[in-house]
C-alpha positions as CSV (number, residue, x, y, z in Angstrom):
1,M,0.0,0.0,0.0
2,S,1.4,3.4,-0.9
3,S,0.2,6.8,0.2
4,K,0.5,10.5,-0.7
5,S,-0.7,13.4,1.4
6,D,-1.9,16.8,0.2
7,G,-2.2,18.3,3.7
8,K,-5.9,17.6,4.2
9,N,-6.4,14.1,2.9
10,E,-4.0,11.4,2.2
11,R,-4.3,9.4,-1.1
12,I,-3.6,5.7,-0.7
13,T,-3.3,2.9,-3.2
14,V,-4.4,-0.5,-2.2
15,N,-4.5,-3.9,-3.9
16,L,-7.8,-5.7,-3.6
17,D,-8.8,-9.2,-4.7
18,S,-11.6,-9.4,-7.2
19,E,-14.2,-10.3,-4.6
20,S,-13.3,-7.3,-2.4
21,L,-13.3,-5.0,-5.4
22,E,-16.7,-6.3,-6.4
23,T,-18.0,-5.7,-2.9
24,L,-16.6,-2.2,-2.9
25,D,-18.2,-1.5,-6.3
26,D,-21.5,-2.8,-5.2
27,L,-21.5,-0.7,-2.0
28,E,-20.4,2.4,-4.0
29,F,-23.4,1.9,-6.3
30,E,-25.9,1.0,-3.5
31,L,-24.9,3.9,-1.3
32,R,-24.6,6.3,-4.3
33,T,-21.3,7.6,-3.1
34,S,-17.6,7.3,-3.8
35,K,-15.3,4.4,-3.0
36,S,-13.4,6.7,-0.6
37,E,-16.7,7.4,1.3
38,V,-17.5,3.7,1.4
39,I,-14.1,3.0,3.0
40,R,-14.4,6.0,5.4
41,R,-17.8,4.7,6.6
42,A,-16.5,1.1,6.8
43,L,-13.6,2.3,9.0
44,E,-16.0,4.0,11.4
45,Y,-17.9,0.7,11.8
46,F,-14.7,-1.3,12.1
47,D,-13.4,1.1,14.8
48,I,-16.7,0.6,16.8
49,I,-16.5,-3.2,16.5
50,L,-12.9,-3.2,17.7
51,E,-13.7,-0.8,20.5
52,K,-16.6,-2.9,21.8
53,E,-15.2,-6.3,21.3
54,D,-13.1,-7.8,18.6
55,M,-15.5,-10.1,16.9
56,S,-15.5,-12.0,13.7
57,P,-17.7,-10.9,10.7
58,E,-19.8,-14.1,11.4
59,E,-20.4,-13.0,15.0
60,L,-21.4,-9.5,14.0
61,E,-23.7,-10.9,11.2
62,T,-25.4,-13.1,13.8
63,I,-25.9,-10.3,16.3
64,L,-27.3,-8.0,13.6
65,D,-29.5,-10.7,12.2
66,L,-31.0,-11.5,15.6
67,R,-31.3,-7.8,16.5
68,L,-32.9,-6.7,13.3
69,R,-35.6,-9.4,13.1
70,P,-38.9,-7.8,14.1
71,D,-39.8,-10.9,16.2
72,N,-36.7,-10.6,18.5
73,L,-36.3,-8.3,21.5
74,L,-33.3,-6.9,23.4
75,F,-33.9,-6.2,27.1
76,D,-32.3,-6.4,30.5
77,I,-31.7,-9.9,32.0
78,G,-33.2,-8.7,35.3
79,I,-36.6,-8.1,33.5
80,F,-36.4,-11.6,32.0
81,Q,-35.6,-13.1,35.3
82,A,-38.5,-11.4,37.0
83,F,-40.9,-12.8,34.4
84,L,-39.5,-16.3,34.9
85,E,-39.8,-16.1,38.7
86,E,-43.4,-14.9,38.3
87,I,-44.3,-17.7,35.9
88,G,-42.7,-20.5,38.0
89,E,-43.0,-23.9,36.4
90,P,-44.0,-23.9,32.7
91,S,-47.5,-25.2,32.0
92,E,-48.0,-28.0,29.5
93,N,-49.3,-25.4,26.9
94,L,-46.2,-23.3,27.4
95,Q,-43.9,-26.3,27.1
96,E,-45.6,-27.3,23.8
97,E,-45.3,-23.8,22.5
98,I,-41.6,-23.6,23.4
99,K,-41.0,-27.0,21.8
100,R,-42.8,-25.8,18.7
101,I,-40.7,-22.6,18.6
102,G,-37.6,-24.8,18.8
103,G,-38.8,-26.8,15.8
104,N,-39.4,-23.6,13.9
105,F,-35.9,-22.4,14.7
106,Y,-34.6,-25.7,13.2
107,Q,-36.5,-25.1,10.0
108,D,-35.5,-21.5,9.8
109,Y,-31.8,-22.2,10.5
110,C,-31.7,-25.1,7.9
111,A,-33.1,-22.6,5.4
112,I,-30.0,-20.4,6.0
113,G,-27.6,-23.3,6.0
114,I,-27.3,-23.9,9.8
115,S,-28.3,-27.5,10.5
116,E,-25.4,-28.8,12.7
117,P,-26.2,-28.5,16.4
118,I,-22.9,-26.9,17.2
119,K,-23.6,-24.0,14.7
120,C,-27.1,-23.5,16.2
121,L,-25.7,-23.6,19.8
122,E,-22.9,-21.1,18.9
123,R,-25.3,-18.8,17.1
124,L,-27.8,-18.7,20.0
125,E,-25.1,-18.3,22.6
126,R,-24.7,-14.8,21.2
127,T,-28.1,-13.9,22.6
128,N,-26.5,-14.1,26.1
129,L,-29.1,-16.6,27.3
130,Y,-26.4,-19.2,28.1
131,R,-22.8,-20.1,27.9
132,L,-21.8,-23.0,25.8
133,I,-19.2,-25.6,26.7
134,V,-18.1,-27.8,23.8
135,E,-16.9,-31.1,25.1
136,S,-16.5,-32.8,21.8
137,D,-18.1,-32.7,18.3
138,T,-21.2,-34.5,19.7
139,K,-21.3,-33.5,23.4
140,F,-22.3,-30.0,24.6
141,T,-23.1,-28.4,27.9
142,V,-25.3,-25.3,28.1
143,V,-25.1,-23.2,31.3
144,P,-28.1,-20.7,31.4
145,I,-27.2,-17.2,32.5
146,I,-30.4,-17.2,34.5
147,P,-30.7,-20.4,36.4
148,E,-34.6,-20.3,36.1
149,M,-34.2,-20.4,32.4
150,G,-32.8,-24.0,32.3
151,E,-36.0,-25.9,32.0
152,Y,-37.2,-23.6,29.2
153,L,-34.0,-23.9,27.3
154,K,-34.0,-27.7,27.7
155,I,-37.5,-27.8,26.2
156,F,-36.5,-25.4,23.4
157,F,-33.5,-27.7,22.4
158,E,-35.7,-30.8,22.5
159,G,-38.0,-29.0,20.1
160,Y,-35.1,-27.9,18.0
161,L,-33.6,-31.4,17.6
162,E,-37.0,-33.2,17.2
163,P,-37.5,-32.4,13.4
164,S,-33.8,-33.2,12.6
165,D,-32.6,-36.6,11.5
166,L,-30.2,-36.6,14.5
167,S,-30.5,-38.9,17.4
168,A,-29.9,-36.8,20.5
169,E,-30.4,-36.8,24.2
170,V,-31.1,-33.6,26.1
171,T,-30.8,-33.8,29.9
172,M,-30.7,-31.3,32.7
173,S,-28.9,-31.5,36.1
174,R,-28.0,-28.7,38.5
175,N,-29.0,-26.0,36.0
176,K,-26.8,-27.4,33.3
177,I,-28.2,-28.8,30.1
178,R,-26.3,-31.6,28.4
179,I,-26.8,-32.3,24.8
180,D,-25.4,-35.6,23.5
181,V,-25.8,-36.1,19.7
182,E,-25.3,-39.7,18.7
């Protein structure tokens, strides 16, 4: 990369592969601005990402995808915990609904190319509902951030795995959910 300064701005020359150049051209057209402006804006976003947490493009894409869906909410864990404490044990109807939602997630995720349990677990971990411990390619432990959430997450994962062609066991002990895919 070379550069030349005129006092106000600095002119730089960069080498881009064809895919990066195509992306830059597409953004230039879509935003109706110059390549320089696209790069300046991209640098602002990149600076924010690095300042908050150094995350991969996949992680950022997941967070934005989850955040920008109209059927998802962001709110304080304390509010969520208060709801769970008020509800107490989930009714049969609630259990069936959570299981159905899990199955819908499986179908939605398969539609975007996420069918492996590990990919689903990693993606949903970014919602801050739980921490994921990967023990092997087929054994996972899910530790809910809110202990009262354990039973609900267990039901969700059972529903998620039900429509798949995988044989899996979902168990819970001491607020830890173990998923064993055979």
